[in-house]
C-alpha positions in Angstrom: 6.6 50.6 -37.8 8.2 53.3 -35.8 6.8 54.9 -32.6 6.1 58.2 -34.4 4.0 56.7 -37.1 2.2 54.4 -34.6 1.4 57.4 -32.4 0.1 59.4 -35.4 -2.2 56.6 -36.4 -3.3 56.1 -32.8 -4.2 59.8 -32.3 -6.0 59.9 -35.6 -8.2 57.0 -34.4 -8.7 58.6 -31.0 -9.7 62.0 -32.6 -12.2 60.5 -34.9 -13.6 58.2 -32.2 -14.0 61.2 -29.9 -15.9 63.2 -32.5 -18.2 60.3 -33.2 -18.8 59.8 -29.5 -19.6 63.5 -28.9 -21.8 63.7 -32.0 -23.9 60.7 -31.2 -24.1 61.8 -27.5 -25.5 65.2 -28.7 -28.0 63.4 -31.0 -29.1 61.0 -28.2 -29.5 63.9 -25.8 -31.7 65.9 -28.2 -33.9 62.9 -29.0 -34.3 61.8 -25.4 -35.1 65.4 -24.2 -37.7 65.7 -26.9 -39.3 62.4 -26.0 -39.1 63.0 -22.2 -40.6 66.5 -22.6 -43.6 65.0 -24.5 -44.0 62.2 -21.9 -43.8 64.5 -18.8 -45.8 67.4 -20.2 -48.8 66.5 -17.9 -46.7 66.3 -14.7 -46.9 69.4 -12.5 -43.8 71.2 -11.5 -41.6 69.2 -14.0 -39.7 72.1 -15.5 -37.6 72.3 -18.6 -34.5 72.5 -16.5 -35.4 69.3 -14.7 -36.1 67.6 -18.1 -32.6 68.6 -19.3 -31.0 67.2 -16.2 -32.9 63.9 -16.4 -32.0 63.5 -20.1 -28.4 64.2 -19.3 -28.4 61.4 -16.7 -29.9 59.0 -19.2 -27.5 59.7 -22.0 -24.6 57.5 -20.7 -26.8 54.4 -20.6 -27.8 54.9 -24.2 -24.2 55.6 -25.2 -23.1 52.4 -23.6 -25.3 50.5 -26.0 -23.9 52.4 -29.0 -20.2 51.9 -28.2 -19.9 48.9 -30.6 -21.2 51.0 -33.5 -19.0 53.9 -32.6 -16.0 51.6 -32.7 -17.0 50.2 -36.1 -17.7 53.6 -37.7 -14.7 55.2 -36.1 -12.4 52.5 -37.5 -13.9 52.7 -40.9 -13.7 56.5 -41.0 -10.1 56.4 -39.8 -9.0 53.9 -42.4 -11.0 55.6 -45.2 -9.5 59.0 -44.4 -5.9 57.5 -44.4 -6.6 55.9 -47.8 -8.0 59.1 -49.3 -4.8 61.0 -48.4 -2.6 58.1 -49.6 -1.1 57.7 -46.2 -1.6 54.0 -46.1 -0.3 53.7 -49.6 2.9 55.4 -48.6 3.2 53.4 -45.4 2.8 50.1 -47.3 5.3 51.2 -49.9 8.0 51.4 -47.3 7.2 47.9 -46.0 4.6 48.6 -43.3 2.1 45.7 -43.3 -1.6 45.8 -42.6 -0.9 44.1 -39.2 1.4 47.0 -38.2 -0.8 49.9 -39.1 -3.9 48.2 -37.6 -2.2 47.8 -34.3 -2.8 51.4 -33.1 -6.5 51.2 -34.1 -7.0 47.8 -32.3 -5.2 49.2 -29.3 -7.5 52.3 -29.4 -10.6 50.0 -29.6 -9.3 47.9 -26.7 -8.7 51.1 -24.7 -12.2 52.3 -25.5 -13.7 49.1 -24.2 -11.8 49.3 -21.0 -12.9 52.9 -20.5 -16.5 51.8 -21.1 -16.2 49.2 -18.4 -14.3 51.3 -15.8 -15.8 54.8 -16.4 -18.9 54.8 -18.6 -20.7 51.8 -17.1 -20.7 53.0 -13.5 -21.8 56.5 -14.6 -24.5 55.0 -16.8 -25.9 52.8 -14.0 -25.9 55.5 -11.4 -27.2 58.2 -13.8 -30.1 56.1 -15.1 -31.1 55.0 -11.6 -31.1 58.6 -10.4 -33.1 59.7 -13.5 -35.8 57.1 -12.9 -36.0 58.1 -9.2 -36.4 61.8 -10.1 -39.1 61.1 -12.7 -40.9 58.7 -10.3 -40.9 61.3 -7.5 -42.7 63.8 -9.8 -45.3 61.5 -11.1 -48.7 61.5 -9.4 -49.9 58.1 -8.2 -53.6 57.3 -8.7 -53.9 53.5 -8.8 -52.0 53.4 -12.1 -51.8 50.2 -14.0 -48.9 47.9 -13.3 -46.8 47.1 -16.4 -43.3 46.3 -17.4 -42.1 44.9 -14.0 -42.2 41.1 -13.4 -44.7 39.9 -10.8 -43.4 38.2 -7.7 -45.2 36.0 -5.2 -44.7 35.5 -1.5 -46.3 33.2 1.0 -46.2 33.7 4.8 -48.1 32.2 7.7 -49.5 35.6 8.8 -50.4 37.1 5.4 -50.9 34.0 3.3 -50.3 34.3 -0.4 -49.6 37.7 -1.8 -48.8 38.7 -5.4 -46.7 41.9 -5.8 -46.2 44.1 -8.8 -45.1 47.7 -9.6 -44.9 50.2 -12.4 -41.3 51.1 -11.7 -38.5 49.6 -9.5 -35.7 51.6 -7.9 -32.6 50.7 -5.8 -32.1 47.6 -7.8 -35.6 46.3 -7.1 -35.7 47.0 -3.3 -38.0 50.0 -3.8 -41.3 49.7 -5.8 -43.0 52.7 -7.2 -46.8 52.6 -7.8 -46.9 49.2 -6.1 -49.8 46.9 -5.9 -50.3 43.9 -3.5 -53.0 41.3 -4.2 -53.8 39.1 -1.2 -55.2 35.7 -2.2 -57.5 33.7 0.1 -57.5 29.9 0.6 -60.0 29.5 -2.2 -57.7 31.2 -4.7 -59.7 34.4 -5.0 -58.5 37.9 -4.5 -59.4 38.9 -0.9 -57.8 42.3 -0.8 -56.0 44.8 -3.0 -53.5 47.3 -1.6 -52.1 50.1 -3.8 -49.2 52.2 -2.6 -47.2 55.1 -3.9 -44.0 53.3 -2.9 -43.0 50.1 -1.1 -39.6 49.6 0.5 -38.3 46.1 1.4 -37.1 46.1 5.0 -35.9 43.3 7.2 -38.8 40.9 7.2 -41.5 43.3 6.0 -42.6 45.7 3.2 -43.1 49.3 4.3 -45.8 50.9 2.2 -46.3 54.7 1.9 -49.4 56.4 0.6 -51.3 53.1 0.7 -55.0 52.5 0.1 -56.9 49.3 0.7 -59.9 47.8 -1.2 -61.8 44.7 -0.1 -64.7 42.9 -1.7 -65.4 45.6 -4.3 -65.8 48.3 -1.7 -64.5 51.8 -2.0 -60.7 52.3 -1.5 -59.9 53.1 2.1 -56.9 55.4 2.6 -54.4 53.8 5.0 -51.3 55.9 4.7 -48.3 54.0 6.0 -48.6 50.3 6.7 -46.4 47.2 6.9 -46.8 43.8 5.2 -44.8 40.9 6.5 -42.6 39.0 4.0 -40.1 36.2 3.9 -38.5 37.5 0.7 -34.8 38.1 0.9 -33.3 41.2 -0.8 -31.1 38.9 -3.0 -34.1 37.1 -4.4 -36.0 40.4 -5.1 -33.0 41.9 -6.8 -32.5 38.8 -8.9 -36.1 39.0 -10.0 -36.7 42.7 -10.3 -33.4 44.5 -10.8 -32.3 45.3 -14.4 -28.8 43.8 -14.9 -27.7 46.8 -17.0 -28.4 49.2 -14.1 -26.0 47.4 -11.8 -22.4 48.7 -12.1 -19.8 46.3 -13.6 -17.8 46.0 -10.4 -20.9 45.0 -8.3 -22.0 42.2 -10.6 -19.7 39.4 -9.3 -20.9 40.0 -5.8 -24.5 40.0 -6.9 -24.0 36.7 -8.8 -22.2 35.0 -5.9 -24.9 36.0 -3.4 -27.8 35.1 -5.6 -26.3 31.6 -6.3 -25.7 31.1 -2.6 -29.5 31.2 -2.2 -30.0 28.7 -5.0 -30.8 31.2 -7.7 -29.4 30.9 -11.2 -28.7 34.6 -11.7 -28.4 34.0 -15.5 -29.3 37.6 -16.3 -26.5 39.0 -14.0 -24.0 36.5 -15.3 -24.8 37.3 -18.9 -24.4 41.0 -18.3 -21.1 40.4 -16.6 -19.6 38.2 -19.3 -21.0 40.6 -22.0 -19.2 43.5 -20.4 -16.0 41.5 -20.0 -16.1 40.6 -23.7 -16.8 44.1 -24.8 -13.2 45.3 -25.3 -12.5 42.3 -27.6 -15.8 42.9 -29.3 -14.6 46.4 -30.2 -11.4 44.9 -31.6 -13.5 42.5 -33.7 -15.4 45.5 -35.0 -12.1 47.2 -35.9 -11.0 44.0 -37.8 -14.3 44.0 -39.7 -13.6 47.7 -40.7 -10.1 46.6 -41.7 -11.4 44.0 -44.1 -13.2 46.8 -45.9 -10.2 49.1 -45.9 -7.9 46.5 -47.5 -10.1 46.4 -50.6 -10.1 50.2 -50.8 -6.3 50.3 -51.1 -6.2 48.1 -54.1 -9.4 48.8 -56.0 -10.4 52.3 -55.0 -13.1 53.3 -52.7 -16.3 51.3 -53.2 -19.7 52.2 -51.7 -20.6 48.5 -51.9 -17.7 47.6 -49.7 -18.5 50.3 -47.2 -22.1 49.0 -47.1 -20.7 45.5 -46.7 -18.7 46.5 -43.7 -21.6 48.3 -42.0 -23.9 45.3 -42.6 -21.3 42.9 -41.2 -20.9 45.0 -38.1 -24.7 45.2 -37.6 -25.0 41.5 -38.1 -22.4 40.9 -35.5 -24.2 43.1 -33.0 -27.6 41.5 -33.8 -26.2 38.0 -33.3 -24.6 39.1 -30.0 -28.0 40.4 -28.8 -29.8 37.2 -29.8 -27.2 35.0 -28.2 -27.3 37.2 -25.1 -31.1 36.5 -24.9 -30.5 32.8 -25.1 -27.9 33.1 -22.3 -30.2 35.1 -20.1 -33.0 32.6 -20.6 -30.6 29.8 -19.6 -30.6 27.9 -22.9 -26.8 28.6 -23.4 -24.2 29.1 -20.6 -23.6 32.8 -20.2 -19.9 32.6 -20.8 -20.3 30.8 -24.1 -23.1 33.1 -25.1 -21.0 36.2 -24.5 -17.7 35.0 -26.0 -18.9 33.0 -29.0 -19.8 35.9 -31.3 -16.6 37.7 -30.4 -14.4 34.7 -31.1 -16.2 34.0 -34.4 -15.9 37.6 -35.5 -12.2 37.7 -34.6 -11.5 34.6 -36.6 -13.4 36.0 -39.5 -11.5 39.2 -39.5 -8.1 37.6 -39.0 -8.7 34.9 -41.7 -9.8 37.5 -44.3 -6.8 39.7 -43.6 -4.4 36.7 -43.7 -5.9 35.7 -47.1 -5.7 39.2 -48.6 -2.3 40.2 -47.1 -0.3 37.0 -46.8 -2.1 34.9 -49.4 
């Protein structure tokens, strides 16, 4: 296939992919803004403009999760549109094989994956972290319940055993918002509870701001700023509290290496890293799945059943990838195998189907 025709197919794929990306991004922004406005309606001074800004910062993170579906639908839409205008029929009549006219689409999917890693992922991580920091700064703190963040425990000679939780974590787990510290006595009972608007992990201590202390069922006593000694290292806290998807791709290898140097498994970080590395080829696998649908269109006419089959196959691949990723994060499967196995299986499935249909 000549350069002109390859370039034409490539730009058709890029154009359709861009429209899908912009359309889904607009839909995500509208839904997120509506949900955020409802959730923050009781927060004073949280204006509509601020809600628009926070929603805009959160959109890249959601778009990163939808990239596999964008690649699937864009490839299907491209091939279906080329079939409707008989452009693939003409190309095949002059000796262009399926492998040749799929090459531009596969290259476009690979390029989309690389752009996701190098551009979208850092923007998504920084934007989502900033959005959470802005929302947390506007929320009033009145001994709110701790939920969602894992609990961690520290034991020091000066403070004894302390259990720490928070409603929200910022700075990859080094800052706790709406934090609570439970001090445990030697008998295993709660001796003291300390609530704080925020807690920052410093060198050898937690710095609490807006703290209040309650002992033996007494009334809370406002303390203001205080320090609690700790032997927790930032690497341990980040490994326990930081969300892997909020760490930029280029920082993950360093986080994994440092965490493992302290004897931590860092399965969540490793799983996120290998999943991102495998993403470009996952998008190529999605394109091959779309191609298995398009081959049938060329010969038997367009079939809604085949379109549905392609969509279901793409969703099954994504669901299997998410399930295997959960096993990798939990440590049941090595992260590298968990990330690459669904991609390799899908690639073999697409190539085998196309070989059978095209080359017999």
